[in-house]
C-alpha positions as CSV (number, residue, x, y, z in Angstrom):
1,M,114.1,-3.6,-50.5
2,E,116.7,-5.7,-48.6
3,S,116.7,-8.7,-50.9
4,G,120.5,-9.2,-50.9
5,Q,120.6,-9.7,-47.1
6,D,121.2,-13.1,-45.4
7,W,118.0,-13.7,-43.5
8,H,117.8,-16.4,-40.8
9,T,114.3,-17.7,-39.9
10,E,113.1,-19.6,-36.9
11,S,109.5,-20.6,-35.9
12,Y,108.5,-19.4,-32.5
13,K,105.0,-19.8,-30.9
14,G,103.3,-20.0,-34.3
15,L,105.0,-17.1,-35.9
16,E,108.3,-16.7,-37.9
17,V,111.1,-14.6,-36.5
18,H,113.4,-13.3,-39.3
19,V,116.8,-11.9,-38.4
20,T,119.6,-10.4,-40.5
21,A,122.9,-9.0,-39.4
22,L,124.1,-5.8,-40.8
23,P,127.6,-4.3,-40.8
24,R,127.8,-1.0,-39.0
25,E,127.6,1.9,-41.5
26,D,130.4,3.8,-39.7
27,G,132.9,1.3,-41.1
28,A,133.7,-0.2,-37.8
29,A,134.1,-4.0,-37.7
30,R,130.9,-4.3,-35.6
31,W,127.4,-5.6,-36.4
32,D,123.8,-4.6,-35.8
33,Y,120.6,-6.6,-36.5
34,T,117.2,-6.2,-37.9
35,V,114.2,-8.4,-36.8
36,R,110.9,-9.0,-38.5
37,I,108.0,-11.0,-37.1
38,A,105.7,-12.5,-39.7
39,Q,103.0,-15.1,-40.2
40,P,104.4,-18.5,-41.4
41,G,105.3,-18.5,-45.1
42,E,105.7,-14.7,-45.5
43,D,108.9,-13.6,-47.1
44,A,111.5,-12.0,-44.8
45,T,112.0,-9.2,-47.2
46,S,108.3,-8.1,-47.2
47,E,107.2,-5.3,-45.0
48,S,106.1,-6.5,-41.5
49,E,104.0,-4.9,-38.9
50,L,106.6,-5.9,-36.2
51,T,110.1,-4.8,-37.0
52,A,113.0,-3.9,-34.7
53,E,116.6,-2.9,-35.0
54,S,119.2,-3.2,-32.4
55,G,119.0,0.6,-32.0
56,D,121.2,0.6,-29.0
57,D,124.9,1.0,-28.2
58,A,125.3,-2.8,-28.1
59,D,127.3,-3.3,-31.2
60,Y,128.1,-7.0,-31.8
61,P,131.6,-8.2,-32.5
62,T,130.5,-10.9,-35.1
63,R,127.7,-11.5,-37.5
64,D,126.7,-14.6,-35.5
65,A,126.5,-12.7,-32.2
66,A,124.3,-10.1,-33.9
67,V,122.0,-12.8,-35.3
68,E,121.8,-14.5,-31.9
69,A,120.9,-11.2,-30.2
70,G,118.3,-10.5,-32.9
71,F,116.6,-13.8,-32.2
72,L,116.5,-13.1,-28.5
73,K,114.9,-9.7,-29.3
74,G,112.4,-11.4,-31.7
75,Y,111.4,-14.0,-29.2
76,A,110.8,-11.2,-26.6
77,M,108.7,-9.3,-29.1
78,V,106.5,-12.4,-29.8
79,D,106.1,-13.1,-26.1
80,Q,105.0,-9.5,-25.5
81,M,102.6,-9.6,-28.4
82,L,101.0,-12.9,-27.2
83,A,100.9,-11.9,-23.5
């Protein structure tokens, strides 16, 4: 599915947060992100029950900025799930 993407993974509260930055499809030099929350050891490219995309107008100027924003979103998703 998305096997060629550069996934970043961090453990958070017993789950894994996977984030990848994606260049905007409109050709602009801006970035979006995709987040997947998974059990430890699951592949980032496998389907996940909890998935999010930036889905807002907050385009990010660099790949690193998009990844950082993706992790913040992922942590918030885990916090909400465990609340």
